[in-house]
C-alpha atoms as a printed R data frame, in Angstrom:
    type eleno elety resid chain resno       x       y       z
1   ATOM     1    CA   MET     A     1  -7.256  15.240  -9.988
2   ATOM     2    CA   LYS     A     2 -11.084  13.528 -10.274
3   ATOM     3    CA   TRP     A     3  -9.754  10.310  -9.595
4   ATOM     4    CA   PHE     A     4  -7.864  11.205  -6.512
5   ATOM     5    CA   LEU     A     5 -11.115  12.856  -5.053
6   ATOM     6    CA   LYS     A     6 -13.315   9.864  -6.216
7   ATOM     7    CA   CYS     A     7 -10.932   7.838  -4.032
8   ATOM     8    CA   ILE     A     8 -11.149   9.736  -1.095
9   ATOM     9    CA   ARG     A     9 -15.001  10.087  -1.262
10  ATOM    10    CA   ASN     A    10 -14.586   6.098  -1.372
11  ATOM    11    CA   TYR     A    11 -12.131   5.894   1.244
12  ATOM    12    CA   VAL     A    12 -13.710   2.901   2.819
13  ATOM    13    CA   ASN     A    13 -15.389   1.158  -0.044
14  ATOM    14    CA   PHE     A    14 -13.584  -2.034  -0.612
15  ATOM    15    CA   SER     A    15 -16.153  -3.804  -2.887
16  ATOM    16    CA   GLY     A    16 -16.454  -2.846  -6.479
17  ATOM    17    CA   ARG     A    17 -13.892  -2.565  -9.094
18  ATOM    18    CA   ALA     A    18 -11.067   0.571  -9.239
19  ATOM    19    CA   ARG     A    19  -9.527   1.046 -13.299
20  ATOM    20    CA   ARG     A    20  -5.790   1.156 -13.562
21  ATOM    21    CA   ARG     A    21  -6.267   5.347 -14.366
22  ATOM    22    CA   GLU     A    22  -8.234   5.645 -11.069
23  ATOM    23    CA   TYR     A    23  -5.276   3.756  -8.958
24  ATOM    24    CA   TRP     A    24  -2.442   5.303 -10.804
25  ATOM    25    CA   PHE     A    25  -3.927   8.983 -10.311
26  ATOM    26    CA   PHE     A    26  -4.656   8.434  -6.880
27  ATOM    27    CA   GLU     A    27  -1.027   7.133  -6.138
28  ATOM    28    CA   LEU     A    28   0.344  10.218  -8.091
29  ATOM    29    CA   TYR     A    29  -1.615  12.861  -6.062
30  ATOM    30    CA   SER     A    30  -0.709  10.765  -2.630
31  ATOM    31    CA   PHE     A    31   3.106  11.075  -3.877
32  ATOM    32    CA   LEU     A    32   2.701  14.822  -4.439
33  ATOM    33    CA   LEU     A    33   0.654  14.978  -1.182
34  ATOM    34    CA   MET     A    34   3.108  13.377   0.792
35  ATOM    35    CA   ILE     A    35   5.901  15.526  -1.011
36  ATOM    36    CA   LEU     A    36   4.140  18.567   0.134
37  ATOM    37    CA   ALA     A    37   3.527  17.192   3.815
38  ATOM    38    CA   ILE     A    38   7.737  16.819   3.818
39  ATOM    39    CA   VAL     A    39   8.151  20.613   2.798
40  ATOM    40    CA   LEU     A    40   5.825  21.800   5.238
41  ATOM    41    CA   ASP     A    41   7.390  19.928   7.887
42  ATOM    42    CA   LEU     A    42  10.901  21.222   6.708
43  ATOM    43    CA   LEU     A    43   9.672  24.808   6.482
44  ATOM    44    CA   CYS     A    44   7.507  24.542   9.815
45  ATOM    45    CA   PHE     A    45  10.156  22.416  12.113
46  ATOM    46    CA   GLY     A    46  13.341  22.204  10.202
47  ATOM    47    CA   ASN     A    47  12.972  18.594  10.208
48  ATOM    48    CA   PRO     A    48  11.121  16.023   7.418
49  ATOM    49    CA   TYR     A    49   8.731  13.204   8.435
50  ATOM    50    CA   ARG     A    50   6.738  15.353  11.253
51  ATOM    51    CA   ILE     A    51   3.618  16.137  11.919
52  ATOM    52    CA   PHE     A    52   2.152  17.242   8.672
53  ATOM    53    CA   TYR     A    53   3.766  14.065   6.961
54  ATOM    54    CA   ALA     A    54   2.249  11.662   9.885
55  ATOM    55    CA   LEU     A    55  -1.018  13.391   9.323
56  ATOM    56    CA   ALA     A    56  -1.580  13.189   5.302
57  ATOM    57    CA   GLY     A    57   0.042   8.934   5.858
58  ATOM    58    CA   LEU     A    58  -2.905   8.574   8.252
59  ATOM    59    CA   PHE     A    59  -5.115  10.496   5.860
60  ATOM    60    CA   LEU     A    60  -4.481   8.261   3.234
61  ATOM    61    CA   PHE     A    61  -4.048   4.930   4.427
62  ATOM    62    CA   LEU     A    62  -7.836   3.790   4.560
63  ATOM    63    CA   PRO     A    63  -7.999   5.511   0.780
64  ATOM    64    CA   ASN     A    64  -4.979   3.722  -0.320
65  ATOM    65    CA   LEU     A    65  -6.036   0.183   0.965
66  ATOM    66    CA   ALA     A    66  -9.731   0.716  -0.742
67  ATOM    67    CA   VAL     A    67  -8.422   1.507  -3.956
68  ATOM    68    CA   MET     A    68  -5.749  -1.380  -3.613
69  ATOM    69    CA   ALA     A    69  -8.639  -3.718  -3.048
70  ATOM    70    CA   ARG     A    70 -10.863  -2.634  -5.684
71  ATOM    71    CA   ARG     A    71  -7.785  -2.668  -7.804
72  ATOM    72    CA   LEU     A    72  -7.396  -6.054  -7.142
73  ATOM    73    CA   HIS     A    73 -11.243  -6.591  -7.797
74  ATOM    74    CA   ASP     A    74 -10.781  -5.313 -11.368
75  ATOM    75    CA   THR     A    75  -8.196  -7.893 -11.959
76  ATOM    76    CA   GLY     A    76 -10.431 -10.694 -10.647
77  ATOM    77    CA   ARG     A    77  -8.516 -11.013  -7.588
78  ATOM    78    CA   SER     A    78  -9.486 -11.073  -3.825
79  ATOM    79    CA   ALA     A    79  -8.604  -8.261  -2.012
80  ATOM    80    CA   GLY     A    80  -7.813 -10.868   1.075
81  ATOM    81    CA   ILE     A    81  -4.176 -10.858  -0.575
82  ATOM    82    CA   LEU     A    82  -3.502  -7.688   0.897
83  ATOM    83    CA   ILE     A    83  -5.155  -8.808   4.255
84  ATOM    84    CA   TRP     A    84  -2.490 -11.710   4.237
85  ATOM    85    CA   TYR     A    85   0.420  -8.925   2.943
86  ATOM    86    CA   TYR     A    86  -0.077  -6.590   5.808
87  ATOM    87    CA   VAL     A    87  -0.535  -9.552   8.442
88  ATOM    88    CA   LEU     A    88   2.694 -11.157   7.089
89  ATOM    89    CA   ALA     A    89   4.303  -7.592   7.190
90  ATOM    90    CA   PHE     A    90   3.114  -6.889  11.031
91  ATOM    91    CA   VAL     A    91   4.439 -10.342  11.960
92  ATOM    92    CA   TRP     A    92   7.569  -9.645  10.038
93  ATOM    93    CA   MET     A    93   8.346  -6.529  12.005
94  ATOM    94    CA   ILE     A    94   7.604  -7.687  15.312
95  ATOM    95    CA   ALA     A    95   9.899 -10.515  14.782
96  ATOM    96    CA   LEU     A    96  12.405  -7.943  13.889
97  ATOM    97    CA   VAL     A    97  12.094  -5.957  16.937
98  ATOM    98    CA   ILE     A    98  12.757  -9.124  18.788
99  ATOM    99    CA   SER     A    99  15.564 -10.461  17.196
100 ATOM   100    CA   GLY     A   100  17.055  -6.622  17.567
101 ATOM   101    CA   LEU     A   101  16.469  -6.845  21.027
102 ATOM   102    CA   ALA     A   102  18.349 -10.275  21.121
103 ATOM   103    CA   THR     A   103  20.892  -9.094  19.190
104 ATOM   104    CA   VAL     A   104  21.713  -6.341  21.795
105 ATOM   105    CA   THR     A   105  21.742  -8.514  24.612
106 ATOM   106    CA   GLY     A   106  23.036 -11.766  22.966
107 ATOM   107    CA   GLY     A   107  25.917 -12.635  20.988
108 ATOM   108    CA   ALA     A   108  27.019 -13.236  17.025
109 ATOM   109    CA   ALA     A   109  24.222 -16.165  16.766
110 ATOM   110    CA   ALA     A   110  21.704 -13.452  17.473
111 ATOM   111    CA   SER     A   111  22.813 -11.109  15.189
112 ATOM   112    CA   THR     A   112  23.122 -13.714  12.482
113 ATOM   113    CA   GLY     A   113  19.432 -14.810  12.939
114 ATOM   114    CA   PHE     A   114  18.670 -10.831  12.896
115 ATOM   115    CA   LEU     A   115  20.460 -10.784   9.768
116 ATOM   116    CA   VAL     A   116  18.782 -13.607   7.742
117 ATOM   117    CA   LEU     A   117  15.434 -12.765   9.341
118 ATOM   118    CA   LEU     A   118  16.163  -9.141   7.712
119 ATOM   119    CA   ILE     A   119  17.163 -10.370   4.384
120 ATOM   120    CA   ALA     A   120  14.722 -13.323   3.967
121 ATOM   121    CA   GLY     A   121  11.892 -11.039   4.803
122 ATOM   122    CA   SER     A   122  13.200  -8.360   2.675
123 ATOM   123    CA   LEU     A   123  13.176 -10.657  -0.455
124 ATOM   124    CA   VAL     A   124   9.916 -11.865   0.407
125 ATOM   125    CA   PHE     A   125   8.736  -8.453   0.613
126 ATOM   126    CA   LEU     A   126  10.435  -7.239  -2.300
127 ATOM   127    CA   VAL     A   127   8.856 -10.104  -4.788
128 ATOM   128    CA   TRP     A   128   5.608  -9.898  -3.147
129 ATOM   129    CA   SER     A   129   5.785  -6.018  -4.356
130 ATOM   130    CA   ILE     A   130   6.677  -6.920  -7.746
131 ATOM   131    CA   ILE     A   131   3.627  -9.174  -7.961
132 ATOM   132    CA   PHE     A   132   1.382  -6.009  -7.088
133 ATOM   133    CA   LEU     A   133   3.018  -3.756  -9.190
134 ATOM   134    CA   VAL     A   134   2.396  -6.567 -12.091
135 ATOM   135    CA   TRP     A   135  -1.130  -7.028 -10.930
136 ATOM   136    CA   PHE     A   136  -1.803  -3.064 -10.426
137 ATOM   137    CA   CYS     A   137  -0.461  -2.419 -13.958
138 ATOM   138    CA   THR     A   138  -2.671  -5.447 -15.689
139 ATOM   139    CA   GLU     A   139  -5.671  -4.302 -17.379
140 ATOM   140    CA   GLY     A   140  -9.105  -5.338 -15.618
141 ATOM   141    CA   THR     A   141 -11.263  -8.352 -16.871
142 ATOM   142    CA   PRO     A   142 -13.605  -7.131 -19.634
143 ATOM   143    CA   GLY     A   143 -17.493  -7.289 -18.852
144 ATOM   144    CA   GLU     A   144 -18.703  -8.059 -15.182
145 ATOM   145    CA   ASN     A   145 -16.726 -10.463 -12.660
146 ATOM   146    CA   PRO     A   146 -17.565 -11.762  -9.318
147 ATOM   147    CA   TYR     A   147 -16.464  -8.251  -8.236
148 ATOM   148    CA   GLY     A   148 -18.815  -6.250  -9.939
149 ATOM   149    CA   PRO     A   149 -19.687  -4.459 -13.576
150 ATOM   150    CA   ASP     A   150 -16.743  -3.441 -15.688
151 ATOM   151    CA   PRO     A   151 -15.764   0.289 -14.676
152 ATOM   152    CA   LYS     A   152 -15.137   1.251 -18.261
153 ATOM   153    CA   GLN     A   153 -18.346   0.171 -19.445
154 ATOM   154    CA   ILE     A   154 -20.086   1.859 -16.429
155 ATOM   155    CA   GLU     A   155 -17.976   5.219 -17.784
156 ATOM   156    CA   GLU     A   156 -18.891   4.945 -21.574
157 ATOM   157    CA   ILE     A   157 -22.742   4.849 -20.741
């Protein structure tokens, strides 16, 4: 729980490094918090993914981005990769909406274009997600790197 609280306290700290333990414990407790939000939504509203779920997601968005950036820093990678990931996701979603609207008003050619865009984008994000998973599971660079001192050495002192 201390790792989750550490990430919440550092919710806009995009500099420095985060150990694997810090990242994965944050993800575990975030997952449990989202499950709790779904249960509360079911109990209060009879429908999941409502107010509590949205509030929990908004609450965890910035801390999640920050710990992801620090985790990438620990492996010696720039957090700019995250920016490109989210910009590409946003552009892809806009393209899907436009293509979906064209499919509704168009014909077979528009629906084929929508399916190609959907499948190609999904494959790109699947591959990119696997790459992120590997990076987040990779041990950090030992010693100091351009993003700061080794968090393991700081804890041992």
